[in-house]
C-alpha positions in Angstrom: -4.9 -5.1 -6.0 -6.5 -7.4 -8.6 -10.3 -7.1 -9.0 -10.2 -10.8 -10.1 -8.9 -12.2 -6.8 -11.0 -14.8 -5.1 -12.1 -14.3 -1.5 -14.0 -17.2 -0.2 -16.5 -20.0 -0.9 -20.0 -18.5 -1.6 -22.9 -19.7 0.5 -25.7 -21.8 -1.0 -28.4 -19.1 -1.0 -30.6 -18.8 -4.0 -31.1 -15.1 -3.3 -31.0 -12.8 -6.4 -28.7 -9.8 -6.4 -25.3 -11.1 -7.1 -23.0 -8.8 -8.9 -22.7 -9.1 -12.7 -19.1 -9.1 -14.0 -19.5 -6.0 -16.1 -20.9 -4.0 -13.2 -18.1 -5.4 -10.9 -15.4 -4.1 -13.3 -17.2 -0.7 -13.5 -17.3 -0.4 -9.7 -13.6 -1.2 -9.4 -13.0 1.7 -11.9 -15.4 3.9 -10.0 -13.6 3.3 -6.7 -10.2 4.0 -8.3 -11.5 7.3 -9.7 -12.6 8.3 -6.2 -9.2 7.2 -4.9 -7.4 9.5 -7.3 -9.6 12.4 -6.5 -10.1 12.5 -2.7 -12.0 15.4 -1.1 -12.1 16.5 2.5 -15.3 16.7 4.6 -18.0 19.1 3.4 -15.9 19.7 0.2 -17.0 16.5 -1.6 -18.6 18.2 -4.6 -16.9 16.1 -7.3 -17.6 12.9 -5.4 -21.3 13.9 -4.9 -21.7 14.7 -8.6 -20.1 11.4 -9.6 -22.5 9.3 -7.4 -25.5 11.4 -8.5 -24.7 11.0 -12.2 -24.4 7.2 -11.9 -27.6 6.8 -10.0 -29.5 9.0 -12.4 -28.2 7.0 -15.3 -29.8 4.0 -13.6 -33.2 5.8 -13.6 -33.1 6.8 -10.0 -33.8 10.2 -8.4 -31.0 11.0 -5.9 -31.3 14.2 -3.8 -28.3 16.2 -2.7 -28.4 17.0 1.0 -29.3 20.7 1.8 -25.6 21.4 2.9 -24.5 20.9 -0.7 -22.5 17.6 -0.5 -23.7 14.1 0.2 -27.0 12.7 -1.1 -29.9 10.4 -0.4 -31.6 8.1 -2.9 -34.6 5.8 -2.5 -35.2 2.6 -4.4 -38.5 0.9 -4.6 -42.3 1.2 -4.8 -43.7 4.3 -3.3 -40.4 6.2 -3.3 -39.9 7.0 -7.0 -41.6 10.3 -6.5 -38.7 11.4 -4.4 -40.7 11.8 -1.2 -38.3 10.5 1.4 -41.0 9.9 4.0 -43.4 8.2 1.6 -44.1 4.5 1.4 -43.4 1.8 4.0 -40.6 2.3 6.5 -37.4 1.1 4.8 -33.9 -0.2 5.3 -31.1 2.4 4.9 -27.6 1.6 3.6 -25.0 4.3 4.7 -21.7 5.2 3.2 -19.3 8.0 4.1 -17.7 9.9 1.2 -14.9 12.1 2.5 -11.1 11.6 2.6 -8.3 12.5 5.0 -5.8 15.4 4.9 -2.7 13.2 4.5 -0.4 12.4 1.5 -0.8 9.2 -0.5 2.5 7.5 -0.2 1.8 4.4 -2.3 4.5 3.9 -4.9 3.9 2.3 -8.4 0.2 2.6 -8.0 -1.7 3.8 -11.1 -4.7 5.1 -9.0 -2.8 6.8 -6.2 -4.2 10.2 -5.2 -3.6 13.1 -7.6 -4.4 15.7 -5.0 -1.5 16.8 -2.8 -1.9 15.9 0.9 -5.2 14.2 0.4 -5.9 10.5 0.5 -8.7 7.9 0.9 -6.7 6.3 3.7 -9.7 5.0 5.6 -11.5 3.2 2.9 -14.4 5.6 2.4 -14.0 5.1 -1.4 -14.7 1.4 -0.8 -17.7 2.1 1.4 -19.2 4.5 -1.1 -18.7 2.1 -4.0 -20.2 -0.8 -2.2 -23.4 1.2 -1.4 -23.5 2.6 -4.9 -23.2 -0.9 -6.3 -25.8 -2.3 -4.0 -28.1 0.5 -5.1 -27.6 -0.3 -8.8 -28.3 -4.0 -8.2 -31.4 -3.3 -6.1 -32.7 -0.9 -8.7 -32.4 -3.7 -11.3 -34.2 -6.1 -9.0 -36.9 -3.4 -8.4 -37.5 -3.2 -12.2 -37.9 -7.0 -12.3 -40.4 -6.8 -9.4 -38.0 -8.6 -7.0 -37.6 -5.9 -4.4 -40.4 -6.3 -1.8 -39.6 -3.2 0.3 -38.0 0.1 -0.5 -34.4 0.8 0.4 -32.6 4.1 1.0 -29.0 4.9 0.1 -27.3 7.4 2.3 -24.0 9.0 1.1 -22.9 11.0 4.0 -20.2 13.8 3.9 -17.7 14.8 6.6 -17.4 11.6 8.7 -13.8 12.6 9.6 -14.9 16.0 10.8 -16.0 16.1 14.5 -18.8 15.8 15.4 -19.4 14.2 12.0 -21.5 14.8 9.0 -24.1 12.3 10.1 -25.9 15.1 12.0 -26.3 17.1 8.8 -27.6 14.1 7.0 -30.1 13.4 9.7 -31.2 17.0 9.7 -31.5 16.8 6.0 -34.1 14.0 6.2 -31.8 10.9 5.7 -33.7 8.9 8.4 -37.2 10.0 7.5 -39.2 6.8 6.9 -36.2 4.6 7.9 -36.7 1.6 10.2 -33.2 0.3 10.3 -29.7 1.3 9.0 -26.6 -0.7 8.1 -23.0 0.2 7.3 -19.6 -1.2 6.8 -16.1 0.0 7.7 -12.9 -1.4 6.0 -10.8 -3.5 8.3 -7.2 -4.3 7.1 -6.9 -7.0 9.8 -9.7 -9.1 8.2 -9.2 -11.0 4.9 -11.2 -9.9 1.9 -14.2 -12.2 1.6 -14.9 -12.0 5.3 -16.6 -9.6 7.7 -16.1 -9.0 11.4 -19.2 -8.6 13.6 -20.1 -8.1 17.3 -23.3 -7.2 19.2 -23.0 -4.1 21.3 -20.2 -1.5 21.1 -18.0 -2.0 18.1 -16.3 1.5 18.2 -15.6 4.0 20.9 -16.5 7.5 21.8 -14.0 10.1 20.5 -13.7 13.7 21.6 -11.1 16.4 20.7 -9.2 18.4 23.3 -7.3 21.7 22.9 -5.5 23.5 25.8 -3.8 26.9 26.0 -1.6 27.5 29.0 -0.5 31.1 29.8 1.6 32.9 32.4 4.5 35.4 32.8 7.7 34.0 31.2 11.2 35.1 31.7 14.9 34.0 31.9 15.7 30.3 32.5 18.1 31.6 35.2 15.2 32.8 37.3 12.3 30.3 37.0 11.1 31.3 40.4 10.0 34.6 39.0 8.0 33.1 36.2 5.2 30.6 35.5 7.4 27.8 34.2 5.0 26.9 31.3 7.2 24.2 29.8 7.2 22.3 33.1 3.5 23.0 33.5 2.7 21.6 30.0 4.9 18.6 30.6 3.1 17.8 33.9 -0.3 18.2 32.2 0.9 15.7 29.5 2.2 13.1 31.9 -0.2 13.5 34.9 -3.6 14.2 33.5 -4.2 10.9 31.6 -3.6 8.6 34.6 -5.4 11.0 36.9 -8.6 10.9 34.7 -8.2 7.1 34.4 -8.4 6.7 38.1 -11.6 8.6 38.4 -13.7 6.3 36.2 -14.3 2.6 36.2 -11.2 1.0 34.7 -13.5 -1.1 32.4 -14.7 2.0 30.7 -11.4 2.3 28.7 -11.3 6.1 29.1 -8.0 7.1 27.4 -6.5 10.6 26.9 -3.8 10.6 24.3 -1.8 13.7 23.2 -1.1 14.5 19.5 0.5 18.0 19.8 2.6 19.9 22.3 4.1 23.3 21.4 5.9 25.9 23.6 8.9 28.1 23.4 11.4 29.3 20.8 14.8 29.6 22.6 16.7 27.4 25.1 17.2 30.2 27.6 13.7 31.8 27.6 10.8 30.5 29.6 7.8 31.1 27.2 4.5 32.8 28.1 2.4 30.4 26.1 2.0 26.7 25.5 -0.5 24.7 23.5 -1.6 21.0 23.8 -4.0 19.0 21.8 -5.2 15.4 21.9 -8.2 13.0 21.9 -10.3 11.5 24.5 -11.6 8.0 23.7 -13.9 5.9 25.8 -15.4 2.4 25.4 -18.4 3.1 27.7 -21.3 5.4 27.0 -21.9 6.4 30.6 -18.3 7.2 31.2 -18.2 9.2 28.0 -20.9 11.4 29.3 -18.8 12.1 32.4 -15.6 12.7 30.5 -15.7 16.5 29.8 -16.1 17.4 33.5 -13.5 14.8 34.6 -10.9 15.9 32.0 -11.4 19.7 32.5 -11.2 19.3 36.3 -7.9 17.3 36.1 -6.3 19.8 33.7 -7.2 22.7 36.0 -5.8 20.9 39.1 -2.4 20.3 37.5 -2.2 23.7 35.8 -3.0 25.5 39.1 -0.2 23.6 40.9 2.2 25.5 38.5 0.4 28.8 38.6 -0.5 28.5 34.9 -3.8 29.9 33.5 -5.6 27.3 31.4 -8.1 27.8 28.6 -9.6 24.5 27.6 -11.6 23.7 24.5 -13.4 20.4 24.8 -15.0 19.4 21.5 -17.7 16.8 21.8 -17.2 14.1 19.2 -19.2 10.9 18.7 -20.6 8.3 21.1 -19.7 4.6 20.5 -21.4 2.7 17.7 -23.5 0.2 19.5 -24.7 -2.6 17.2 -28.3 -3.7 17.9 -29.0 -7.4 18.1 -31.5 -7.9 15.2 -29.5 -5.6 12.8 -26.3 -7.5 13.6 -28.1 -10.8 13.0 -29.3 -9.4 9.7 -25.8 -8.7 8.5 -24.7 -12.1 9.6 -27.5 -13.8 7.8 -26.8 -11.8 4.6 -23.1 -12.7 4.7 -23.8 -16.4 5.3 -26.3 -16.4 2.4 -23.6 -15.0 0.1 -20.4 -16.5 1.4 -21.1 -19.2 3.9 -20.7 -19.5 7.7 -16.9 -19.3 7.6 -17.1 -15.8 6.1 -18.2 -14.3 9.4 -15.8 -13.8 12.4 -16.1 -12.1 15.7 -14.4 -8.8 16.2 -13.2 -6.6 19.1 -14.4 -3.2 20.1 -12.1 -0.6 18.5 -10.9 2.6 20.2 -11.6 4.4 16.9 -14.6 6.8 16.6 -17.3 6.7 13.9 -20.2 9.1 13.5 -22.5 6.2 12.3 -23.3 6.2 16.0 -25.5 9.3 15.6 -27.9 7.4 13.4 -28.3 4.7 16.1 -29.5 7.4 18.5 -32.7 7.4 16.3 -33.1 4.0 14.7 -31.6 0.5 15.3 -28.7 -0.6 13.1 -25.3 -2.2 12.9 -21.9 -1.8 11.3 -19.8 -4.7 10.0 -16.0 -4.7 9.6 -15.4 -5.3 5.9 -12.3 -7.4 5.3 -9.9 -5.7 2.8 -6.7 -7.6 3.4 -5.6 -9.8 0.5 -5.9 -13.4 1.8 -2.5 -14.8 2.7 -0.9 -11.4 3.2 0.4 -10.8 6.7 1.4 -7.2 6.2 -1.3 -4.9 7.5 -1.7 -1.5 5.7 -3.3 0.2 8.6 -6.1 2.8 8.5 -5.1 6.5 8.4 -1.7 5.7 6.9 -0.5 7.0 3.6 0.1 3.6 2.1 -3.4 2.2 2.9 -4.9 0.2 0.1 -7.4 -2.7 -0.2 -8.1 -5.9 -2.0 -10.8 -4.7 -4.4 -12.7 -7.9 -4.1 -14.1 -6.4 -0.9 -16.3 -4.2 -3.1 -18.1 -7.3 -4.4 -18.5 -8.7 -0.9 -20.0 -5.4 0.3 -22.4 -5.1 -2.6 -23.7 -8.7 -2.3 -24.0 -8.5 1.5 -26.0 -5.3 1.4 -28.3 -6.6 -1.3 -28.8 -9.9 0.6 -29.6 -7.9 3.7 -32.2 -5.8 1.9 -33.9 -8.9 0.6 -33.8 -10.8 3.9 -35.0 -7.7 5.9 -38.0 -7.4 3.5 -39.4 -10.7 4.5 -38.8 -10.5 8.3 
């Protein structure tokens, strides 16, 4: 993707903080370096070191989180001493830095992943680069006396690892002194140069489910003398999702989807063990809170019908990201200032999960969908796919939106 592609017509704002061409090229190179060297959650040592080095080169004082990966960096009067809670309550900009355990399948791409079975297939390299770039621009504004209020950069590890690295970042002090937090997530359905916004839930709750079914096996000629685990597992797969869906308000969007079913090794042997795994997603916060009891109860009911013993591991994930009104309006105002009113579009609530929601349990905030599709291209390189890539002009858009948001927030 060309870093020189044009995205949209800029707005008429006279706000400072646009991205110099030299820094823009540097950020594209930085993103490509991250893309070539993806690291999984809580293993992002190289990524953390690269971010830290660049911030320190700009005269900033980033602090690595106590868990050893991820970092926090304050910019502005009263925060140069490194005291996170010092100075006036500030705006935070959050990025997630981890990659996915899938192969990069892009062909003829100079910056494809060099790590086997690892890829930045969700755009976290773009999120990271946008927040880094915003930090460098804001640091320059601060040196010129043009940053009225401090800003915090939060580079969070392990977003892809339930229940998410946000909890570790919060425990490490990432929200101390913060009054509001903003973030973006790449969206391959939105053209580069645009963002998608909505007030209220923009993502869904996401939990993980693992089930072990056990019982005496035997010969397929005599299933009546066994616990027919293959049939039991099949009935759990087919019967539990609609059963759960009928026990909550249909508007909650509670959905159980299976990703793994394993049982047996021979065609004439009824096995003694079966395993199932999947995810539980929910649009509504109240229904999400009921989900564990509903799902476990439904599984037990079906398993008992087939005399199968069930062992259920229900891993609580993340609640929905619920965009707060004022924070959403701030992102919109920032985007309009940089790119004009046509650069903002409405967006639907996604069934994807995002641990940015944990920050919003503590402070107001909002997440925007950052367009990364090359304008005019109709093919969608979807998230969590090995061929995922972006129009790198999205980096400039993210940087300039974040810097505008920091400046506008400072005068509100």
